[in-house]
C-alpha positions as CSV (number, residue, x, y, z in Angstrom):
1,X,0.0,0.0,0.0
2,X,1.2,3.5,-0.8
3,X,0.3,6.8,0.9
4,X,1.4,10.4,0.8
5,X,3.4,11.2,4.0
6,X,0.5,13.6,5.0
7,X,-1.7,10.6,5.7
8,X,0.9,8.1,6.9
9,X,-0.2,8.1,10.5
10,X,-3.8,7.1,10.0
11,X,-2.8,4.6,7.2
12,X,-0.2,3.1,9.5
13,X,-2.6,2.8,12.4
14,X,-5.2,1.0,10.3
15,X,-2.8,-1.4,8.6
16,X,-1.2,-2.2,11.9
17,X,-4.5,-3.1,13.6
18,X,-5.6,-5.1,10.5
19,X,-2.5,-7.3,10.6
20,X,-3.0,-7.8,14.3
21,X,-6.6,-9.1,13.7
22,X,-5.5,-11.1,10.6
23,X,-1.9,-12.2,11.3
24,X,-1.6,-14.1,7.9
25,X,-2.1,-10.8,6.1
26,X,1.0,-8.7,5.4
27,X,0.8,-5.1,4.3
28,X,3.9,-3.2,3.3
29,X,3.2,0.5,3.7
30,X,5.2,2.8,1.5
31,X,5.4,6.6,1.7
32,X,5.1,8.1,-1.8
33,X,3.8,11.5,-3.2
34,X,0.2,11.2,-4.1
35,X,0.7,11.5,-7.9
36,X,3.5,8.9,-7.8
37,X,1.3,6.6,-5.7
38,X,-1.5,6.9,-8.2
39,X,0.9,6.1,-11.1
40,X,2.2,3.1,-9.1
41,X,-1.3,1.8,-8.7
42,X,-2.2,2.1,-12.4
43,X,1.1,0.4,-13.2
44,X,0.3,-2.4,-10.8
45,X,3.3,-1.7,-8.6
46,X,1.1,-1.4,-5.5
47,X,-2.4,-2.7,-4.9
48,X,-3.9,0.0,-2.7
49,X,-3.3,3.7,-2.2
50,X,-4.7,6.6,-0.1
51,X,-6.1,9.7,-2.1
52,X,-7.3,13.1,-0.9
53,X,-8.6,14.5,-4.2
54,X,-10.9,13.3,-6.9
55,X,-9.3,11.8,-10.0
56,X,-9.3,13.8,-13.2
57,X,-11.2,12.4,-16.2
58,X,-7.8,11.6,-17.8
59,X,-6.8,9.7,-14.6
60,X,-10.1,7.8,-14.5
61,X,-9.7,6.8,-18.1
62,X,-6.1,5.7,-17.5
63,X,-7.2,3.6,-14.6
64,X,-9.9,2.0,-16.6
65,X,-7.7,1.3,-19.6
66,X,-4.8,-0.3,-17.6
67,X,-6.7,-2.0,-14.7
68,X,-9.9,-2.9,-16.7
69,X,-11.9,-1.7,-13.7
70,X,-13.6,1.6,-12.8
71,X,-11.9,3.6,-10.1
72,X,-14.3,3.2,-7.1
73,X,-13.3,5.3,-4.1
74,X,-13.8,3.9,-0.6
75,X,-14.1,7.0,1.7
76,X,-12.9,6.5,5.2
77,X,-12.0,9.8,6.9
78,X,-12.1,13.6,6.8
79,X,-8.8,15.3,7.1
80,X,-7.9,19.0,6.6
81,X,-5.2,21.2,5.2
82,X,-4.3,23.5,8.1
83,X,-2.3,26.7,8.2
84,X,0.1,27.2,11.1
85,X,2.3,29.8,12.6
86,X,4.7,29.8,15.6
87,X,3.0,29.8,19.0
88,X,3.9,33.4,19.8
89,X,2.6,34.8,16.5
90,X,-0.1,37.5,16.7
91,X,-1.9,36.1,13.6
92,X,-5.2,34.3,14.5
93,X,-6.9,33.7,11.1
94,X,-6.5,33.9,7.4
95,X,-9.1,34.1,4.6
96,X,-9.5,31.8,1.6
97,X,-9.0,34.8,-0.6
98,X,-5.7,35.6,1.2
99,X,-4.5,32.1,0.6
100,X,-5.3,32.4,-3.1
101,X,-3.4,35.7,-3.3
102,X,-0.4,34.3,-1.5
103,X,-0.2,31.5,-4.0
104,X,0.3,33.9,-6.8
105,X,2.6,36.3,-4.9
106,X,6.3,36.1,-5.5
107,X,7.0,36.6,-1.8
108,X,6.2,32.9,-1.4
109,X,5.1,33.3,2.2
110,X,3.3,29.9,2.3
111,X,5.5,26.9,3.1
112,X,4.5,23.5,1.7
113,X,6.1,20.1,1.8
114,X,7.3,20.2,-1.8
115,X,5.8,19.9,-5.3
116,X,3.3,17.3,-6.4
117,X,2.4,16.3,-2.9
118,X,-1.2,15.8,-1.7
119,X,-1.1,19.2,0.0
120,X,-0.1,21.2,-3.1
121,X,-2.3,19.1,-5.5
122,X,-5.3,19.6,-3.2
123,X,-4.9,23.4,-2.8
124,X,-4.4,23.8,-6.6
125,X,-7.6,21.8,-7.3
126,X,-9.6,23.6,-4.6
127,X,-8.7,27.1,-5.6
128,X,-8.5,26.4,-9.4
129,X,-4.9,27.5,-9.7
130,X,-2.5,26.0,-12.2
131,X,0.0,24.1,-10.1
132,X,2.8,25.2,-12.4
133,X,2.1,28.8,-11.6
134,X,1.7,28.5,-7.8
135,X,4.2,30.5,-5.8
136,X,5.3,29.0,-2.5
137,X,8.3,28.0,-0.4
138,X,9.0,24.4,0.5
139,X,10.6,22.1,3.0
140,X,11.0,18.3,2.9
141,X,8.0,17.3,5.2
142,X,5.1,18.5,7.3
143,X,7.2,17.8,10.4
144,X,10.1,19.8,9.1
145,X,7.8,22.8,8.4
146,X,6.7,22.8,12.0
147,X,10.3,22.3,13.4
148,X,11.7,25.2,11.3
149,X,8.8,27.7,11.1
150,X,10.4,30.1,13.6
151,X,13.3,30.5,11.2
152,X,11.1,32.1,8.6
153,X,9.4,35.2,10.1
154,X,6.2,36.2,8.4
155,X,5.7,32.8,6.7
156,X,2.8,30.4,7.3
157,X,3.2,26.7,7.2
158,X,0.7,24.5,5.3
159,X,0.4,20.9,6.6
160,X,-2.0,18.1,6.9
161,X,-4.1,17.8,10.1
162,X,-3.2,14.1,10.4
163,X,0.4,15.1,11.0
164,X,-0.6,16.5,14.4
165,X,-4.0,15.0,15.0
166,X,-3.2,12.0,17.2
167,X,-4.4,13.3,20.7
168,X,-2.1,11.1,22.9
169,X,0.9,10.5,20.7
170,X,4.0,12.1,22.2
171,X,5.5,13.3,18.9
172,X,2.2,14.8,17.9
173,X,1.9,16.6,21.3
174,X,5.4,18.0,20.8
175,X,4.6,19.3,17.3
176,X,1.3,20.8,18.5
177,X,3.2,22.6,21.3
178,X,5.2,24.6,18.8
179,X,2.4,26.0,16.6
180,X,-0.9,27.8,16.5
181,X,-3.5,26.7,14.0
182,X,-5.2,29.5,12.1
183,X,-8.9,29.8,11.7
184,X,-10.1,30.1,8.1
185,X,-12.6,32.7,7.0
186,X,-14.8,32.8,3.9
187,X,-18.2,34.2,2.9
188,X,-19.9,31.8,5.4
189,X,-17.9,32.8,8.5
190,X,-14.9,31.8,10.4
191,X,-14.0,28.2,11.0
192,X,-11.4,26.1,12.9
193,X,-10.5,22.6,11.7
194,X,-12.6,21.1,14.5
195,X,-14.2,17.7,14.4
196,X,-17.7,19.2,14.0
197,X,-16.5,21.5,11.2
198,X,-14.9,18.6,9.4
199,X,-18.0,16.4,9.8
200,X,-20.2,18.9,8.0
201,X,-17.4,20.2,5.8
202,X,-17.8,23.8,7.0
203,X,-14.0,24.2,7.3
204,X,-13.1,25.4,3.8
205,X,-10.1,23.1,3.4
206,X,-11.7,19.9,4.6
207,X,-10.7,17.0,2.4
208,X,-12.1,13.5,2.3
209,X,-9.6,10.6,2.3
210,X,-10.4,7.5,0.4
211,X,-8.8,4.2,-0.7
212,X,-8.3,3.0,-4.3
213,X,-7.4,-0.5,-5.1
214,X,-6.6,-2.3,-8.4
215,X,-7.7,-5.7,-7.0
216,X,-10.4,-7.3,-9.0
217,X,-11.1,-9.9,-6.4
218,X,-11.3,-10.0,-2.6
219,X,-7.6,-9.9,-1.8
220,X,-5.7,-8.3,1.1
221,X,-6.3,-4.8,-0.3
222,X,-10.1,-5.2,-0.5
223,X,-10.1,-6.9,2.9
224,X,-8.2,-4.1,4.4
225,X,-10.5,-1.5,2.9
226,X,-13.6,-3.3,4.2
227,X,-12.0,-3.4,7.7
228,X,-11.1,0.3,7.6
229,X,-14.6,1.2,6.7
230,X,-16.2,-1.0,9.3
231,X,-17.2,0.3,12.8
232,X,-13.9,-0.9,14.2
233,X,-11.8,0.8,11.5
234,X,-13.8,4.0,11.9
235,X,-13.0,3.9,15.7
236,X,-9.3,3.7,14.8
237,X,-9.8,6.8,12.5
238,X,-11.5,8.5,15.4
239,X,-8.6,7.7,17.8
240,X,-6.2,9.2,15.3
241,X,-7.9,12.5,15.7
242,X,-9.7,12.6,12.3
243,X,-13.4,12.6,11.6
244,X,-14.7,9.2,10.6
245,X,-16.5,9.2,7.3
246,X,-19.0,6.5,8.2
247,X,-21.1,7.2,11.3
248,X,-22.6,4.0,12.9
249,X,-25.8,4.1,14.9
250,X,-25.6,3.8,18.6
251,X,-28.5,2.0,20.3
252,X,-29.1,2.8,24.0
253,X,-31.6,0.7,25.9
254,X,-32.9,2.3,29.1
255,X,-34.4,-0.1,31.7
């Protein structure tokens, strides 16, 4: 299975628990930029990937031509693109329009985790900006952005929520202690990337994660996807600090 580094934590947690439940199943989890992962899937080099954006018509056709199957997404979580500044910064919020302007400004005040990653691909698609024309600074990873943000006064880091979302993980706690997450404003109001705002997609940069597989039968990939979308799998998503995509009913009997 391949996943962009932005979603590694939740993919790792799900695959780890799946192999604990089904010890005969072996999943090798590779970190790969989203576009590279999709190409690897179409070329049959991996069987399953995590995606955060919808496929283009060209990509859908390529999948159909090479795999002989339609690309059917299996949605499992709501993540978010979040904008962060050092803890001591006076900035509290940023507008969607401001983000769009910054991405065409030669000052390059937004810091991403490189080109062709899920973060840059998502924002380009969301704001309808040609990726080749986007202006931004870059560091190697989401974690490196957080660790080095104080070295770049006036800049804003752009990372995945999943990088810092695990509530009890020591590394995630350390990363969260160094940054402030900015609220995002648009015509509908001001929104934080809270669980409720992700559930109803009020946060402007909410993105729905899903699995794609090239398996035409019920192999390990399809079994893993079914597990991840089950109630148990959705609880794992919840414990990773993301919003589960599938909400299961709770029945309470009062006697």
